mmCIF file of the N, C-alpha and C atoms, coordinates in Angstrom:
data_MODEL
# 
_entry.id   MODEL 
# 
loop_
_atom_site.group_PDB 
_atom_site.id 
_atom_site.type_symbol 
_atom_site.label_atom_id 
_atom_site.label_alt_id 
_atom_site.label_comp_id 
_atom_site.label_asym_id 
_atom_site.label_entity_id 
_atom_site.label_seq_id 
_atom_site.pdbx_PDB_ins_code 
_atom_site.Cartn_x 
_atom_site.Cartn_y 
_atom_site.Cartn_z 
_atom_site.occupancy 
_atom_site.B_iso_or_equiv 
_atom_site.pdbx_formal_charge 
_atom_site.auth_seq_id 
_atom_site.auth_comp_id 
_atom_site.auth_asym_id 
_atom_site.auth_atom_id 
_atom_site.pdbx_PDB_model_num 
ATOM 1   N N  . UNK A 1 1  ? -5.847  3.949   11.921  1.00 0.00 ? 1  UNK A N  1 
ATOM 2   C CA . UNK A 1 1  ? -5.738  2.914   10.889  1.00 0.00 ? 1  UNK A CA 1 
ATOM 3   C C  . UNK A 1 1  ? -7.073  2.236   10.710  1.00 0.00 ? 1  UNK A C  1 
ATOM 4   N N  . UNK A 1 2  ? -7.286  1.784   9.541   1.00 0.00 ? 2  UNK A N  1 
ATOM 5   C CA . UNK A 1 2  ? -8.497  1.051   9.202   1.00 0.00 ? 2  UNK A CA 1 
ATOM 6   C C  . UNK A 1 2  ? -8.360  -0.402  9.654   1.00 0.00 ? 2  UNK A C  1 
ATOM 7   N N  . UNK A 1 3  ? -9.427  -1.153  9.467   1.00 0.00 ? 3  UNK A N  1 
ATOM 8   C CA . UNK A 1 3  ? -9.384  -2.594  9.784   1.00 0.00 ? 3  UNK A CA 1 
ATOM 9   C C  . UNK A 1 3  ? -8.423  -3.279  8.833   1.00 0.00 ? 3  UNK A C  1 
ATOM 10  N N  . UNK A 1 4  ? -7.868  -4.390  9.294   1.00 0.00 ? 4  UNK A N  1 
ATOM 11  C CA . UNK A 1 4  ? -6.958  -5.163  8.443   1.00 0.00 ? 4  UNK A CA 1 
ATOM 12  C C  . UNK A 1 4  ? -7.760  -5.868  7.362   1.00 0.00 ? 4  UNK A C  1 
ATOM 13  N N  . UNK A 1 5  ? -7.333  -5.740  6.143   1.00 0.00 ? 5  UNK A N  1 
ATOM 14  C CA . UNK A 1 5  ? -8.056  -6.323  5.009   1.00 0.00 ? 5  UNK A CA 1 
ATOM 15  C C  . UNK A 1 5  ? -7.253  -7.502  4.486   1.00 0.00 ? 5  UNK A C  1 
ATOM 16  N N  . UNK A 1 6  ? -7.949  -8.604  4.170   1.00 0.00 ? 6  UNK A N  1 
ATOM 17  C CA . UNK A 1 6  ? -7.246  -9.835  3.793   1.00 0.00 ? 6  UNK A CA 1 
ATOM 18  C C  . UNK A 1 6  ? -6.618  -9.831  2.417   1.00 0.00 ? 6  UNK A C  1 
ATOM 19  N N  . UNK A 1 7  ? -7.242  -9.240  1.418   1.00 0.00 ? 7  UNK A N  1 
ATOM 20  C CA . UNK A 1 7  ? -6.669  -9.144  0.072   1.00 0.00 ? 7  UNK A CA 1 
ATOM 21  C C  . UNK A 1 7  ? -7.038  -7.819  -0.534  1.00 0.00 ? 7  UNK A C  1 
ATOM 22  N N  . UNK A 1 8  ? -6.258  -7.381  -1.494  1.00 0.00 ? 8  UNK A N  1 
ATOM 23  C CA . UNK A 1 8  ? -6.447  -6.072  -2.124  1.00 0.00 ? 8  UNK A CA 1 
ATOM 24  C C  . UNK A 1 8  ? -7.787  -5.943  -2.828  1.00 0.00 ? 8  UNK A C  1 
ATOM 25  N N  . UNK A 1 9  ? -8.293  -7.012  -3.412  1.00 0.00 ? 9  UNK A N  1 
ATOM 26  C CA . UNK A 1 9  ? -9.544  -6.945  -4.168  1.00 0.00 ? 9  UNK A CA 1 
ATOM 27  C C  . UNK A 1 9  ? -10.749 -6.602  -3.280  1.00 0.00 ? 9  UNK A C  1 
ATOM 28  N N  . UNK A 1 10 ? -10.597 -6.761  -1.988  1.00 0.00 ? 10 UNK A N  1 
ATOM 29  C CA . UNK A 1 10 ? -11.734 -6.476  -1.054  1.00 0.00 ? 10 UNK A CA 1 
ATOM 30  C C  . UNK A 1 10 ? -11.789 -5.079  -0.531  1.00 0.00 ? 10 UNK A C  1 
ATOM 31  N N  . UNK A 1 11 ? -10.801 -4.235  -0.866  1.00 0.00 ? 11 UNK A N  1 
ATOM 32  C CA . UNK A 1 11 ? -10.856 -2.866  -0.352  1.00 0.00 ? 11 UNK A CA 1 
ATOM 33  C C  . UNK A 1 11 ? -11.956 -2.078  -1.034  1.00 0.00 ? 11 UNK A C  1 
ATOM 34  N N  . UNK A 1 12 ? -12.525 -1.130  -0.275  1.00 0.00 ? 12 UNK A N  1 
ATOM 35  C CA . UNK A 1 12 ? -13.629 -0.310  -0.804  1.00 0.00 ? 12 UNK A CA 1 
ATOM 36  C C  . UNK A 1 12 ? -13.271 1.149   -0.855  1.00 0.00 ? 12 UNK A C  1 
ATOM 37  N N  . UNK A 1 13 ? -12.009 1.442   -0.606  1.00 0.00 ? 13 UNK A N  1 
ATOM 38  C CA . UNK A 1 13 ? -11.524 2.841   -0.626  1.00 0.00 ? 13 UNK A CA 1 
ATOM 39  C C  . UNK A 1 13 ? -10.205 2.881   -1.349  1.00 0.00 ? 13 UNK A C  1 
ATOM 40  N N  . UNK A 1 14 ? -9.712  4.074   -1.612  1.00 0.00 ? 14 UNK A N  1 
ATOM 41  C CA . UNK A 1 14 ? -8.363  4.164   -2.206  1.00 0.00 ? 14 UNK A CA 1 
ATOM 42  C C  . UNK A 1 14 ? -7.332  3.581   -1.263  1.00 0.00 ? 14 UNK A C  1 
ATOM 43  N N  . UNK A 1 15 ? -6.201  3.174   -1.820  1.00 0.00 ? 15 UNK A N  1 
ATOM 44  C CA . UNK A 1 15 ? -5.087  2.625   -1.060  1.00 0.00 ? 15 UNK A CA 1 
ATOM 45  C C  . UNK A 1 15 ? -4.136  3.771   -0.733  1.00 0.00 ? 15 UNK A C  1 
ATOM 46  N N  . UNK A 1 16 ? -3.901  4.005   0.536   1.00 0.00 ? 16 UNK A N  1 
ATOM 47  C CA . UNK A 1 16 ? -2.976  5.044   0.973   1.00 0.00 ? 16 UNK A CA 1 
ATOM 48  C C  . UNK A 1 16 ? -1.614  4.409   1.271   1.00 0.00 ? 16 UNK A C  1 
ATOM 49  N N  . UNK A 1 17 ? -0.576  4.933   0.681   1.00 0.00 ? 17 UNK A N  1 
ATOM 50  C CA . UNK A 1 17 ? 0.776   4.437   0.838   1.00 0.00 ? 17 UNK A CA 1 
ATOM 51  C C  . UNK A 1 17 ? 1.596   5.500   1.541   1.00 0.00 ? 17 UNK A C  1 
ATOM 52  N N  . UNK A 1 18 ? 2.206   5.154   2.678   1.00 0.00 ? 18 UNK A N  1 
ATOM 53  C CA . UNK A 1 18 ? 2.920   6.115   3.481   1.00 0.00 ? 18 UNK A CA 1 
ATOM 54  C C  . UNK A 1 18 ? 4.360   5.669   3.691   1.00 0.00 ? 18 UNK A C  1 
ATOM 55  N N  . UNK A 1 19 ? 5.311   6.568   3.476   1.00 0.00 ? 19 UNK A N  1 
ATOM 56  C CA . UNK A 1 19 ? 6.730   6.272   3.743   1.00 0.00 ? 19 UNK A CA 1 
ATOM 57  C C  . UNK A 1 19 ? 7.010   6.686   5.172   1.00 0.00 ? 19 UNK A C  1 
ATOM 58  N N  . UNK A 1 20 ? 7.509   5.744   5.966   1.00 0.00 ? 20 UNK A N  1 
ATOM 59  C CA . UNK A 1 20 ? 7.843   6.011   7.373   1.00 0.00 ? 20 UNK A CA 1 
ATOM 60  C C  . UNK A 1 20 ? 9.133   6.827   7.469   1.00 0.00 ? 20 UNK A C  1 
ATOM 61  N N  . UNK A 1 21 ? 9.971   6.798   6.459   1.00 0.00 ? 21 UNK A N  1 
ATOM 62  C CA . UNK A 1 21 ? 11.239  7.502   6.512   1.00 0.00 ? 21 UNK A CA 1 
ATOM 63  C C  . UNK A 1 21 ? 11.068  8.993   6.273   1.00 0.00 ? 21 UNK A C  1 
ATOM 64  N N  . UNK A 1 22 ? 10.401  9.392   5.186   1.00 0.00 ? 22 UNK A N  1 
ATOM 65  C CA . UNK A 1 22 ? 10.311  10.807  4.840   1.00 0.00 ? 22 UNK A CA 1 
ATOM 66  C C  . UNK A 1 22 ? 8.890   11.408  4.986   1.00 0.00 ? 22 UNK A C  1 
ATOM 67  N N  . UNK A 1 23 ? 7.886   10.516  5.241   1.00 0.00 ? 23 UNK A N  1 
ATOM 68  C CA . UNK A 1 23 ? 6.518   11.031  5.417   1.00 0.00 ? 23 UNK A CA 1 
ATOM 69  C C  . UNK A 1 23 ? 5.752   11.212  4.143   1.00 0.00 ? 23 UNK A C  1 
ATOM 70  N N  . UNK A 1 24 ? 6.342   10.851  2.987   1.00 0.00 ? 24 UNK A N  1 
ATOM 71  C CA . UNK A 1 24 ? 5.633   10.944  1.737   1.00 0.00 ? 24 UNK A CA 1 
ATOM 72  C C  . UNK A 1 24 ? 4.361   10.115  1.777   1.00 0.00 ? 24 UNK A C  1 
ATOM 73  N N  . UNK A 1 25 ? 3.266   10.648  1.269   1.00 0.00 ? 25 UNK A N  1 
ATOM 74  C CA . UNK A 1 25 ? 1.977   9.977   1.288   1.00 0.00 ? 25 UNK A CA 1 
ATOM 75  C C  . UNK A 1 25 ? 1.400   10.035  -0.121  1.00 0.00 ? 25 UNK A C  1 
ATOM 76  N N  . UNK A 1 26 ? 1.036   8.866   -0.647  1.00 0.00 ? 26 UNK A N  1 
ATOM 77  C CA . UNK A 1 26 ? 0.456   8.759   -1.992  1.00 0.00 ? 26 UNK A CA 1 
ATOM 78  C C  . UNK A 1 26 ? -0.872  7.977   -1.877  1.00 0.00 ? 26 UNK A C  1 
ATOM 79  N N  . UNK A 1 27 ? -1.853  8.408   -2.635  1.00 0.00 ? 27 UNK A N  1 
ATOM 80  C CA . UNK A 1 27 ? -3.147  7.698   -2.625  1.00 0.00 ? 27 UNK A CA 1 
ATOM 81  C C  . UNK A 1 27 ? -3.404  7.163   -4.022  1.00 0.00 ? 27 UNK A C  1 
ATOM 82  N N  . UNK A 1 28 ? -3.579  5.841   -4.107  1.00 0.00 ? 28 UNK A N  1 
ATOM 83  C CA . UNK A 1 28 ? -3.907  5.167   -5.366  1.00 0.00 ? 28 UNK A CA 1 
ATOM 84  C C  . UNK A 1 28 ? -5.362  4.820   -5.337  1.00 0.00 ? 28 UNK A C  1 
ATOM 85  N N  . UNK A 1 29 ? -6.057  4.981   -6.477  1.00 0.00 ? 29 UNK A N  1 
ATOM 86  C CA . UNK A 1 29 ? -7.438  4.523   -6.549  1.00 0.00 ? 29 UNK A CA 1 
ATOM 87  C C  . UNK A 1 29 ? -7.460  3.010   -6.399  1.00 0.00 ? 29 UNK A C  1 
ATOM 88  N N  . UNK A 1 30 ? -8.585  2.464   -6.014  1.00 0.00 ? 30 UNK A N  1 
ATOM 89  C CA . UNK A 1 30 ? -8.716  1.014   -5.846  1.00 0.00 ? 30 UNK A CA 1 
ATOM 90  C C  . UNK A 1 30 ? -8.338  0.328   -7.173  1.00 0.00 ? 30 UNK A C  1 
ATOM 91  N N  . UNK A 1 31 ? -8.808  0.835   -8.272  1.00 0.00 ? 31 UNK A N  1 
ATOM 92  C CA . UNK A 1 31 ? -8.544  0.245   -9.577  1.00 0.00 ? 31 UNK A CA 1 
ATOM 93  C C  . UNK A 1 31 ? -7.032  0.248   -9.904  1.00 0.00 ? 31 UNK A C  1 
ATOM 94  N N  . UNK A 1 32 ? -6.381  1.358   -9.626  1.00 0.00 ? 32 UNK A N  1 
ATOM 95  C CA . UNK A 1 32 ? -4.924  1.422   -9.882  1.00 0.00 ? 32 UNK A CA 1 
ATOM 96  C C  . UNK A 1 32 ? -4.163  0.453   -9.010  1.00 0.00 ? 32 UNK A C  1 
ATOM 97  N N  . UNK A 1 33 ? -4.554  0.343   -7.736  1.00 0.00 ? 33 UNK A N  1 
ATOM 98  C CA . UNK A 1 33 ? -3.877  -0.563  -6.816  1.00 0.00 ? 33 UNK A CA 1 
ATOM 99  C C  . UNK A 1 33 ? -4.021  -2.012  -7.286  1.00 0.00 ? 33 UNK A C  1 
ATOM 100 N N  . UNK A 1 34 ? -5.238  -2.402  -7.671  1.00 0.00 ? 34 UNK A N  1 
ATOM 101 C CA . UNK A 1 34 ? -5.467  -3.783  -8.149  1.00 0.00 ? 34 UNK A CA 1 
ATOM 102 C C  . UNK A 1 34 ? -4.679  -4.030  -9.436  1.00 0.00 ? 34 UNK A C  1 
ATOM 103 N N  . UNK A 1 35 ? -4.704  -3.053  -10.369 1.00 0.00 ? 35 UNK A N  1 
ATOM 104 C CA . UNK A 1 35 ? -4.011  -3.235  -11.630 1.00 0.00 ? 35 UNK A CA 1 
ATOM 105 C C  . UNK A 1 35 ? -2.488  -3.343  -11.423 1.00 0.00 ? 35 UNK A C  1 
ATOM 106 N N  . UNK A 1 36 ? -1.919  -2.544  -10.536 1.00 0.00 ? 36 UNK A N  1 
ATOM 107 C CA . UNK A 1 36 ? -0.467  -2.539  -10.338 1.00 0.00 ? 36 UNK A CA 1 
ATOM 108 C C  . UNK A 1 36 ? 0.029   -3.654  -9.435  1.00 0.00 ? 36 UNK A C  1 
ATOM 109 N N  . UNK A 1 37 ? -0.774  -4.073  -8.465  1.00 0.00 ? 37 UNK A N  1 
ATOM 110 C CA . UNK A 1 37 ? -0.272  -5.027  -7.450  1.00 0.00 ? 37 UNK A CA 1 
ATOM 111 C C  . UNK A 1 37 ? -0.968  -6.374  -7.498  1.00 0.00 ? 37 UNK A C  1 
ATOM 112 N N  . UNK A 1 38 ? -2.121  -6.475  -8.152  1.00 0.00 ? 38 UNK A N  1 
ATOM 113 C CA . UNK A 1 38 ? -2.852  -7.737  -8.217  1.00 0.00 ? 38 UNK A CA 1 
ATOM 114 C C  . UNK A 1 38 ? -3.922  -7.815  -7.142  1.00 0.00 ? 38 UNK A C  1 
ATOM 115 N N  . UNK A 1 39 ? -5.097  -8.282  -7.477  1.00 0.00 ? 39 UNK A N  1 
ATOM 116 C CA . UNK A 1 39 ? -6.229  -8.307  -6.601  1.00 0.00 ? 39 UNK A CA 1 
ATOM 117 C C  . UNK A 1 39 ? -6.122  -9.280  -5.422  1.00 0.00 ? 39 UNK A C  1 
ATOM 118 N N  . UNK A 1 40 ? -5.318  -10.308 -5.578  1.00 0.00 ? 40 UNK A N  1 
ATOM 119 C CA . UNK A 1 40 ? -5.169  -11.299 -4.518  1.00 0.00 ? 40 UNK A CA 1 
ATOM 120 C C  . UNK A 1 40 ? -3.961  -11.081 -3.633  1.00 0.00 ? 40 UNK A C  1 
ATOM 121 N N  . UNK A 1 41 ? -3.363  -9.920  -3.760  1.00 0.00 ? 41 UNK A N  1 
ATOM 122 C CA . UNK A 1 41 ? -2.157  -9.598  -2.969  1.00 0.00 ? 41 UNK A CA 1 
ATOM 123 C C  . UNK A 1 41 ? -2.594  -9.236  -1.527  1.00 0.00 ? 41 UNK A C  1 
ATOM 124 N N  . UNK A 1 42 ? -1.853  -9.762  -0.560  1.00 0.00 ? 42 UNK A N  1 
ATOM 125 C CA . UNK A 1 42 ? -2.115  -9.487  0.837   1.00 0.00 ? 42 UNK A CA 1 
ATOM 126 C C  . UNK A 1 42 ? -1.316  -8.278  1.314   1.00 0.00 ? 42 UNK A C  1 
ATOM 127 N N  . UNK A 1 43 ? -1.753  -7.595  2.387   1.00 0.00 ? 43 UNK A N  1 
ATOM 128 C CA . UNK A 1 43 ? -1.100  -6.373  2.829   1.00 0.00 ? 43 UNK A CA 1 
ATOM 129 C C  . UNK A 1 43 ? 0.405   -6.500  3.078   1.00 0.00 ? 43 UNK A C  1 
ATOM 130 N N  . UNK A 1 44 ? 0.845   -7.566  3.733   1.00 0.00 ? 44 UNK A N  1 
ATOM 131 C CA . UNK A 1 44 ? 2.281   -7.703  4.001   1.00 0.00 ? 44 UNK A CA 1 
ATOM 132 C C  . UNK A 1 44 ? 3.068   -7.872  2.726   1.00 0.00 ? 44 UNK A C  1 
ATOM 133 N N  . UNK A 1 45 ? 2.447   -8.437  1.686   1.00 0.00 ? 45 UNK A N  1 
ATOM 134 C CA . UNK A 1 45 ? 3.090   -8.616  0.390   1.00 0.00 ? 45 UNK A CA 1 
ATOM 135 C C  . UNK A 1 45 ? 3.137   -7.280  -0.362  1.00 0.00 ? 45 UNK A C  1 
ATOM 136 N N  . UNK A 1 46 ? 2.077   -6.509  -0.238  1.00 0.00 ? 46 UNK A N  1 
ATOM 137 C CA . UNK A 1 46 ? 2.025   -5.192  -0.895  1.00 0.00 ? 46 UNK A CA 1 
ATOM 138 C C  . UNK A 1 46 ? 3.197   -4.321  -0.450  1.00 0.00 ? 46 UNK A C  1 
ATOM 139 N N  . UNK A 1 47 ? 3.395   -4.259  0.859   1.00 0.00 ? 47 UNK A N  1 
ATOM 140 C CA . UNK A 1 47 ? 4.470   -3.400  1.393   1.00 0.00 ? 47 UNK A CA 1 
ATOM 141 C C  . UNK A 1 47 ? 5.824   -3.755  0.799   1.00 0.00 ? 47 UNK A C  1 
ATOM 142 N N  . UNK A 1 48 ? 6.053   -5.054  0.625   1.00 0.00 ? 48 UNK A N  1 
ATOM 143 C CA . UNK A 1 48 ? 7.341   -5.518  0.101   1.00 0.00 ? 48 UNK A CA 1 
ATOM 144 C C  . UNK A 1 48 ? 7.564   -5.158  -1.358  1.00 0.00 ? 48 UNK A C  1 
ATOM 145 N N  . UNK A 1 49 ? 6.495   -4.837  -2.085  1.00 0.00 ? 49 UNK A N  1 
ATOM 146 C CA . UNK A 1 49 ? 6.597   -4.517  -3.513  1.00 0.00 ? 49 UNK A CA 1 
ATOM 147 C C  . UNK A 1 49 ? 6.813   -3.027  -3.775  1.00 0.00 ? 49 UNK A C  1 
ATOM 148 N N  . UNK A 1 50 ? 6.684   -2.206  -2.749  1.00 0.00 ? 50 UNK A N  1 
ATOM 149 C CA . UNK A 1 50 ? 6.659   -0.770  -2.946  1.00 0.00 ? 50 UNK A CA 1 
ATOM 150 C C  . UNK A 1 50 ? 7.984   -0.090  -2.577  1.00 0.00 ? 50 UNK A C  1 
ATOM 151 N N  . UNK A 1 51 ? 8.214   1.056   -3.216  1.00 0.00 ? 51 UNK A N  1 
ATOM 152 C CA . UNK A 1 51 ? 9.364   1.893   -2.918  1.00 0.00 ? 51 UNK A CA 1 
ATOM 153 C C  . UNK A 1 51 ? 8.900   3.341   -2.936  1.00 0.00 ? 51 UNK A C  1 
ATOM 154 N N  . UNK A 1 52 ? 9.404   4.140   -2.035  1.00 0.00 ? 52 UNK A N  1 
ATOM 155 C CA . UNK A 1 52 ? 9.039   5.572   -1.963  1.00 0.00 ? 52 UNK A CA 1 
ATOM 156 C C  . UNK A 1 52 ? 9.570   6.299   -3.183  1.00 0.00 ? 52 UNK A C  1 
ATOM 157 N N  . UNK A 1 53 ? 8.730   7.056   -3.805  1.00 0.00 ? 53 UNK A N  1 
ATOM 158 C CA . UNK A 1 53 ? 9.174   7.832   -5.004  1.00 0.00 ? 53 UNK A CA 1 
ATOM 159 C C  . UNK A 1 53 ? 9.983   9.074   -4.612  1.00 0.00 ? 53 UNK A C  1 
ATOM 160 N N  . UNK A 1 54 ? 9.924   9.489   -3.361  1.00 0.00 ? 54 UNK A N  1 
ATOM 161 C CA . UNK A 1 54 ? 10.651  10.667  -2.919  1.00 0.00 ? 54 UNK A CA 1 
ATOM 162 C C  . UNK A 1 54 ? 12.049  10.310  -2.405  1.00 0.00 ? 54 UNK A C  1 
ATOM 163 N N  . UNK A 1 55 ? 12.143  9.348   -1.467  1.00 0.00 ? 55 UNK A N  1 
ATOM 164 C CA . UNK A 1 55 ? 13.459  9.087   -0.820  1.00 0.00 ? 55 UNK A CA 1 
ATOM 165 C C  . UNK A 1 55 ? 14.062  7.717   -1.175  1.00 0.00 ? 55 UNK A C  1 
ATOM 166 N N  . UNK A 1 56 ? 13.259  6.853   -1.855  1.00 0.00 ? 56 UNK A N  1 
ATOM 167 C CA . UNK A 1 56 ? 13.797  5.554   -2.246  1.00 0.00 ? 56 UNK A CA 1 
ATOM 168 C C  . UNK A 1 56 ? 13.682  4.454   -1.205  1.00 0.00 ? 56 UNK A C  1 
ATOM 169 N N  . UNK A 1 57 ? 13.065  4.747   -0.057  1.00 0.00 ? 57 UNK A N  1 
ATOM 170 C CA . UNK A 1 57 ? 12.907  3.726   0.977   1.00 0.00 ? 57 UNK A CA 1 
ATOM 171 C C  . UNK A 1 57 ? 12.094  2.567   0.416   1.00 0.00 ? 57 UNK A C  1 
ATOM 172 N N  . UNK A 1 58 ? 12.396  1.359   0.882   1.00 0.00 ? 58 UNK A N  1 
ATOM 173 C CA . UNK A 1 58 ? 11.727  0.161   0.392   1.00 0.00 ? 58 UNK A CA 1 
ATOM 174 C C  . UNK A 1 58 ? 10.817  -0.436  1.439   1.00 0.00 ? 58 UNK A C  1 
ATOM 175 N N  . UNK A 1 59 ? 9.713   -0.971  0.975   1.00 0.00 ? 59 UNK A N  1 
ATOM 176 C CA . UNK A 1 59 ? 8.775   -1.601  1.865   1.00 0.00 ? 59 UNK A CA 1 
ATOM 177 C C  . UNK A 1 59 ? 9.336   -2.867  2.511   1.00 0.00 ? 59 UNK A C  1 
ATOM 178 N N  . UNK A 1 60 ? 10.166  -3.598  1.787   1.00 0.00 ? 60 UNK A N  1 
ATOM 179 C CA . UNK A 1 60 ? 10.721  -4.826  2.381   1.00 0.00 ? 60 UNK A CA 1 
ATOM 180 C C  . UNK A 1 60 ? 11.698  -4.517  3.509   1.00 0.00 ? 60 UNK A C  1 
ATOM 181 N N  . UNK A 1 61 ? 12.097  -3.260  3.657   1.00 0.00 ? 61 UNK A N  1 
ATOM 182 C CA . UNK A 1 61 ? 12.936  -2.835  4.782   1.00 0.00 ? 61 UNK A CA 1 
ATOM 183 C C  . UNK A 1 61 ? 12.106  -2.292  5.917   1.00 0.00 ? 61 UNK A C  1 
ATOM 184 N N  . UNK A 1 62 ? 10.763  -2.427  5.795   1.00 0.00 ? 62 UNK A N  1 
ATOM 185 C CA . UNK A 1 62 ? 9.856   -1.959  6.852   1.00 0.00 ? 62 UNK A CA 1 
ATOM 186 C C  . UNK A 1 62 ? 9.603   -0.462  6.829   1.00 0.00 ? 62 UNK A C  1 
ATOM 187 N N  . UNK A 1 63 ? 9.909   0.214   5.746   1.00 0.00 ? 63 UNK A N  1 
ATOM 188 C CA . UNK A 1 63 ? 9.756   1.661   5.680   1.00 0.00 ? 63 UNK A CA 1 
ATOM 189 C C  . UNK A 1 63 ? 8.446   2.124   5.044   1.00 0.00 ? 63 UNK A C  1 
ATOM 190 N N  . UNK A 1 64 ? 7.675   1.208   4.461   1.00 0.00 ? 64 UNK A N  1 
ATOM 191 C CA . UNK A 1 64 ? 6.441   1.610   3.793   1.00 0.00 ? 64 UNK A CA 1 
ATOM 192 C C  . UNK A 1 64 ? 5.259   1.018   4.538   1.00 0.00 ? 64 UNK A C  1 
ATOM 193 N N  . UNK A 1 65 ? 4.209   1.803   4.716   1.00 0.00 ? 65 UNK A N  1 
ATOM 194 C CA . UNK A 1 65 ? 2.983   1.323   5.344   1.00 0.00 ? 65 UNK A CA 1 
ATOM 195 C C  . UNK A 1 65 ? 1.842   1.587   4.377   1.00 0.00 ? 65 UNK A C  1 
ATOM 196 N N  . UNK A 1 66 ? 0.803   0.769   4.427   1.00 0.00 ? 66 UNK A N  1 
ATOM 197 C CA . UNK A 1 66 ? -0.376  0.930   3.571   1.00 0.00 ? 66 UNK A CA 1 
ATOM 198 C C  . UNK A 1 66 ? -1.629  0.882   4.411   1.00 0.00 ? 66 UNK A C  1 
ATOM 199 N N  . UNK A 1 67 ? -2.683  1.548   3.926   1.00 0.00 ? 67 UNK A N  1 
ATOM 200 C CA . UNK A 1 67 ? -3.946  1.604   4.654   1.00 0.00 ? 67 UNK A CA 1 
ATOM 201 C C  . UNK A 1 67 ? -5.093  1.693   3.660   1.00 0.00 ? 67 UNK A C  1 
ATOM 202 N N  . UNK A 1 68 ? -6.199  1.020   3.976   1.00 0.00 ? 68 UNK A N  1 
ATOM 203 C CA . UNK A 1 68 ? -7.412  1.098   3.156   1.00 0.00 ? 68 UNK A CA 1 
ATOM 204 C C  . UNK A 1 68 ? -8.568  0.576   3.992   1.00 0.00 ? 68 UNK A C  1 
ATOM 205 N N  . UNK A 1 69 ? -9.784  0.850   3.560   1.00 0.00 ? 69 UNK A N  1 
ATOM 206 C CA . UNK A 1 69 ? -10.980 0.328   4.231   1.00 0.00 ? 69 UNK A CA 1 
ATOM 207 C C  . UNK A 1 69 ? -11.534 -0.834  3.458   1.00 0.00 ? 69 UNK A C  1 
ATOM 208 N N  . UNK A 1 70 ? -12.019 -1.859  4.201   1.00 0.00 ? 70 UNK A N  1 
ATOM 209 C CA . UNK A 1 70 ? -12.642 -2.996  3.521   1.00 0.00 ? 70 UNK A CA 1 
ATOM 210 C C  . UNK A 1 70 ? -14.146 -2.859  3.542   1.00 0.00 ? 70 UNK A C  1 
# 
């Protein structure tokens, strides 16, 4: 895992979204992540907004993880 980043606007790499239930992995460009989730969003808030496109698992249930480099 990369270092913990305080807000989405500070990431310098794509945002990797991983489903802990089915293993689905999606990579969003930095620009797409900021546009969809907001630049001032914090990591724990990001997880709560996401849902797996393959199995439907929700981040607010602890099933989604995110990673990026700052």
